[in-house]
C-alpha positions in Angstrom: -183.4 15.4 13.3 -182.8 14.2 16.9 -186.3 13.0 17.2 -186.1 11.2 13.8 -182.8 9.5 14.8 -184.3 8.4 18.1 -187.3 6.9 16.2 -185.0 5.1 13.8 -183.0 3.7 16.7 -186.1 2.4 18.4 -187.3 0.9 15.1 -184.0 -0.9 14.6 -184.0 -2.3 18.1 -187.6 -3.5 17.6 -186.6 -5.2 14.3 -183.7 -7.0 16.0 -186.1 -8.0 18.9 -188.7 -9.3 16.5 -186.0 -11.2 14.5 -184.6 -12.8 17.7 -188.1 -13.7 18.9 -188.9 -15.3 15.5 -185.6 -17.3 15.6 -186.3 -18.5 19.1 -189.8 -19.6 18.1 -188.5 -21.4 15.0 -185.7 -23.2 16.9 -188.1 -24.4 19.6 -190.7 -25.5 16.9 -187.9 -27.4 15.1 -186.7 -29.0 18.4 -190.2 -30.0 19.5 -191.7 -31.1 16.2 -189.0 -31.7 13.7 -185.5 -32.4 15.0 -183.7 -33.3 18.2 -180.0 -33.7 19.1 -179.1 -36.9 20.8 -175.8 -38.2 22.2 -174.9 -41.9 21.9 -174.1 -42.9 25.5 -173.0 -46.5 25.1 -171.6 -49.1 22.7 -174.8 -51.0 22.1 -175.0 -49.7 18.5 -171.3 -50.2 17.6 -169.7 -50.5 15.2 -172.2 -48.3 13.4 -173.0 -45.6 16.0 -170.1 -45.1 18.4 -170.0 -43.9 22.0 -169.5 -40.1 21.7 -171.5 -39.7 18.4 -173.8 -36.7 18.5 -176.7 -37.3 16.1 -179.7 -35.4 14.7 -183.0 -37.2 15.2 -185.7 -36.7 12.6 -188.9 -36.4 14.7 -191.0 -35.3 11.7 -190.7 -38.4 9.5 -193.1 -40.5 11.6 -195.9 -37.9 11.4 -199.6 -38.7 11.0 -200.3 -41.0 8.0 -202.8 -39.6 5.6 -202.9 -39.7 1.8 -202.9 -35.9 1.4 -200.1 -35.4 3.9 -198.0 -38.2 2.5 -198.3 -36.7 -1.0 -197.1 -33.3 0.1 -194.6 -34.1 2.9 -191.9 -36.8 3.4 -193.8 -38.8 6.0 -193.9 -42.5 6.5 -194.4 -45.2 9.1 -191.6 -47.0 11.0 -189.7 -49.6 8.8 -187.5 -52.5 9.6 -183.9 -51.4 9.7 -184.7 -47.9 10.9 -182.4 -46.7 13.8 -184.9 -45.1 16.2 -184.6 -43.0 19.3 -187.4 -43.7 21.8 -188.4 -43.4 25.4 -187.3 -46.5 27.3 -190.6 -48.3 28.3 -189.4 -49.1 31.8 -188.1 -45.5 32.4 -189.8 -43.0 30.0 -187.5 -40.2 31.2 -184.6 -42.0 29.6 -184.0 -42.2 25.8 -182.6 -45.2 24.1 -181.4 -45.8 20.5 -181.8 -49.2 18.8 -182.6 -50.7 15.4 -186.1 -51.9 14.4 -186.0 -55.6 13.7 -189.6 -56.8 14.1 -192.8 -55.1 13.0 -196.3 -55.4 14.5 -197.8 -58.9 14.0 -194.5 -60.5 12.9 -193.1 -63.6 14.6 -189.4 -63.5 15.5 -187.1 -66.4 16.3 -183.5 -66.2 17.4 -181.4 -69.4 17.2 -177.6 -69.2 17.8 -177.7 -65.5 17.3 -179.4 -65.7 13.9 -182.8 -64.1 13.4 -185.7 -65.2 11.3 -188.9 -63.2 10.7 -192.0 -65.2 9.9 -189.8 -68.1 9.1 -187.4 -66.3 6.7 -183.8 -65.6 7.7 -183.0 -61.9 8.2 -180.0 -60.5 6.4 -178.2 -58.2 8.9 -174.9 -56.8 7.5 -174.8 -54.2 10.2 -174.4 -56.5 13.2 -171.3 -56.9 15.5 -170.7 -60.0 17.5 -168.0 -59.9 20.1 -168.7 -63.4 21.4 -169.8 -65.4 18.4 -170.1 -68.8 19.9 -170.7 -68.7 23.6 -173.4 -67.2 25.9 -172.7 -64.2 27.9 -172.3 -64.8 31.6 -174.6 -61.9 32.4 -177.5 -63.6 30.6 -177.5 -67.3 31.7 -181.1 -67.7 30.5 -179.8 -67.5 27.0 -182.2 -64.8 25.7 -179.2 -63.0 24.1 -178.6 -65.9 21.7 -181.8 -68.0 21.8 -185.1 -66.2 21.8 -188.7 -66.9 20.8 -190.7 -67.7 18.9 -192.2 -64.3 19.7 -195.1 -62.5 18.0 -194.7 -58.7 18.1 -197.9 -57.2 19.6 -200.0 -54.6 17.7 -198.6 -51.0 17.7 -195.2 -52.1 19.0 -191.8 -52.7 17.5 -189.1 -55.2 18.4 -185.8 -53.2 18.7 -182.2 -54.5 19.1 -178.7 -53.0 19.3 -176.3 -53.7 16.4 -173.7 -54.8 18.9 -175.7 -57.9 19.7 -173.5 -59.3 22.5 -173.5 -55.9 24.3 -177.0 -54.6 24.0 -179.9 -54.5 26.5 -182.9 -54.4 24.2 -186.3 -55.9 23.4 -185.0 -59.4 24.1 -184.9 -58.5 27.8 -187.5 -55.8 28.3 -190.0 -56.3 25.5 -191.2 -54.3 22.4 -191.3 -50.5 22.0 -194.8 -49.0 21.9 -195.4 -46.9 18.8 -196.2 -43.8 20.9 -192.9 -43.9 22.7 -190.8 -43.6 19.5 -189.4 -40.0 19.2 -187.9 -40.2 15.7 -185.4 -41.8 13.4 -181.6 -41.3 13.6 -180.7 -39.1 10.6 -177.1 -37.8 10.8 -174.0 -37.7 12.9 -173.1 -34.0 13.2 -170.2 -34.4 15.6 -168.3 -37.3 17.2 -165.6 -37.3 19.9 -163.6 -40.1 21.3 -163.7 -39.5 25.0 -165.1 -41.8 27.7 -168.6 -41.1 28.9 -169.1 -39.7 32.4 -168.9 -42.3 35.2 -172.2 -41.0 36.7 -174.5 -38.0 36.7 -172.6 -36.1 39.4 -171.5 -32.5 38.9 -167.9 -33.6 39.3 -168.2 -36.2 36.5 -169.9 -33.7 34.2 -167.2 -31.1 34.8 -164.6 -33.7 34.0 -166.4 -34.6 30.8 -166.5 -30.9 29.8 -162.8 -30.5 30.5 -162.0 -33.6 28.4 -164.1 -32.1 25.5 -162.3 -28.8 25.7 -158.8 -30.3 25.9 -159.5 -32.9 23.3 -161.7 -31.2 20.8 -159.2 -31.0 18.0 -157.3 -34.2 18.7 -160.2 -36.5 19.9 -162.9 -35.4 17.4 -163.6 -38.1 14.8 -163.6 -35.6 11.9 -164.3 -38.3 9.3 -167.7 -39.0 10.9 -168.9 -35.4 10.6 -172.1 -35.2 8.6 -172.3 -39.0 8.1 -175.9 -40.0 7.2 -177.3 -43.0 9.2 -178.5 -45.7 6.8 -181.3 -48.2 7.2 -179.5 -51.2 5.8 -175.8 -51.1 6.8 -174.9 -48.3 9.2 -174.2 -44.9 7.6 -173.4 -43.6 4.2 -170.9 -40.7 3.6 -172.5 -37.3 3.6 -170.7 -34.1 3.2 -167.4 -34.5 5.1 -165.3 -31.4 5.2 -162.4 -33.1 7.0 -160.4 -36.0 5.5 -158.9 -37.7 8.6 -160.6 -39.4 11.4 
């Protein structure tokens, strides 16, 4: 009996070990190939994605395009209006989040903040303008409000922040190469209204952690939980389990 019990104990331990190993492999597979968590670090996408939003990025949607795969799996190419997370072309170690405005081969023109694509005005209900009439002092060359005409090169995308007067985007550093796009913003899974860390120092990170712990219940924007990011406006209500923001 003792030998049998010992064997059963080892079998149970082995089953737990195998289950844990499978879970680790699955989580890493999902993180690498399917989904990624991303924190909105600035206000360039306001008022749609706020500083402190934590989002899920769908890395799977922009998979290889093939008739058989497209028929079986929810794959598609990048579309205008998609909110994408990508590696910043001038610093590939840094991730940015912006909205796709121009597709490969299209010609963009910005006049007095209004965008036209191939000569047709672009309807943009998602934009925010802090300074609707005057140029920003930090951009005396006027690229923020007056830009182009500009033809988007092949295999690249012209991306801009929704907060047009407070976004450093393709108007200033160029288009996003296709192979630098990591995925599409899918859902806000948590949002907290605390200031971002002043820098990357250990002290600043500890302060941020303390702010999160102390303000979790009072600073969390509960109403934004499980909000689905939308291509056309900003987000559409998902399953929100809390009623108050």
